[in-house]
C-alpha positions, 0 to 999 in steps of 0.5 A: 485518462485510461484505466490501469485497474478496474475492480467490479463487482470483487468478492472473495470468501475463505472457507466455506459452509458455515464457517465462510468468512467473507473478506471483501464484499462488491468491490467496485474500484477505478485506477487511472494510469499513472495515479497513486491510491492509497487504501487505509481502514481497520485491521480487517477491512480486506486492503491486503486481501484485495491488493494480492487479488489486484497482484494475482496471488489470491483468486476471486469468487465472483467479480472481475479484475482487469489491468490495463482492460485485461482479465486478472487470471493469476500473476502478470509482469504488468503488476510488482508487490513490495511486501512490509518484510522485504523479501530479500535474498540473504545469498545475494548481494544489493545488484545481483538481486534483479531479476531479468534474464538478459545479463546485460540489459539487467545490469545497465537497468540494475546501475540506473535503479540503485542510483536512483534509488541512492544505493550505488554505495551499497551495491556489493553488500548482503541483506544482513548487512543493511538496514531495514529501510536501505532494505527496503530501498532493495525490494523496491529496486527489485520490484520496478526491474520488470518496469512494471505498469502498476507496484502494489505495495502491502505496509512496505515502511510499516517496520521502519522508525519515523525518520526513515519513512519520512525520506522512503515517503519522499524516494516513493514519490520521486520514483514512481513518477521517474517509472511512470507506473500507478502504485496502489499502496496498503497502509494502517497510517492515514497520515501517510495515506494522505502524504503518499495519495491522490485519493484514500480509499477508505475500507470498511471490516466485516465484511471487507467493502468500499466505505469512502474515497476522499481526493487529497486535496494537496498539489503533487509536489509534496512536502513534509510542512504540507502535513500542518496544512488546515488541509491535510489536518482537516481531511486526517481528522475525517478519514480517523472519525470514519475508521472509527465509525465504521469499525466500531472503535466509536462505540468501544471508547465510549463504552471505556469512558463511561466504565472509566467513570463509573468506577472513578474513586468516590463514584457508586 
């Protein structure tokens, strides 16, 4: 299997001198063509920074990022990014959100994507006439217009309600298989990371680094019932415990518990 993305000893620092903050430290990560990889970790662990660096919209200070064996020196049509805030043009209709310069080709591609994404019935609607879930469908369809090799997703479903998120999970898995694209997906939700990913990459904060990579022991065809399986629940527990351990949250919780016990009525 060929590699879609390779990060080799990647460092990213913001600022300089005494004020410098190391956001990414010596990141080594390889993602295969067609793989769906999810990134999780506590706030400040560099998940989004790593994604933006792979996208080429952030530069890295040291190391190397390769996409299809070619060094990343900036954005490229081989990568597309989907953000949490939709980033739609308010003056364009759903069908108008296409990005290709070839109108005839774009029209056919747009029609196909609107059909796959369940948007045909709202093709002439404007963003302010759509629900959050529908707006995110449009953003994903627009990202796929140029047939990118890699789809980079930065907490795209974070603002959606639980029921809509589940629908979007199954939709993005279906679409990624149809498009044969590689997906790197950032989330704070461990359950989401396991359900979507073939592998879950746990990053630790201060400085941001890869801590543990978990293989997801589920069949490629996912269903919501899998979230109740013992393998799913066991992996979820292991990842949550590791996040607490790497972020200091476990220590904080233990401190709060001790404070609660000592401040309880009757304690001195």
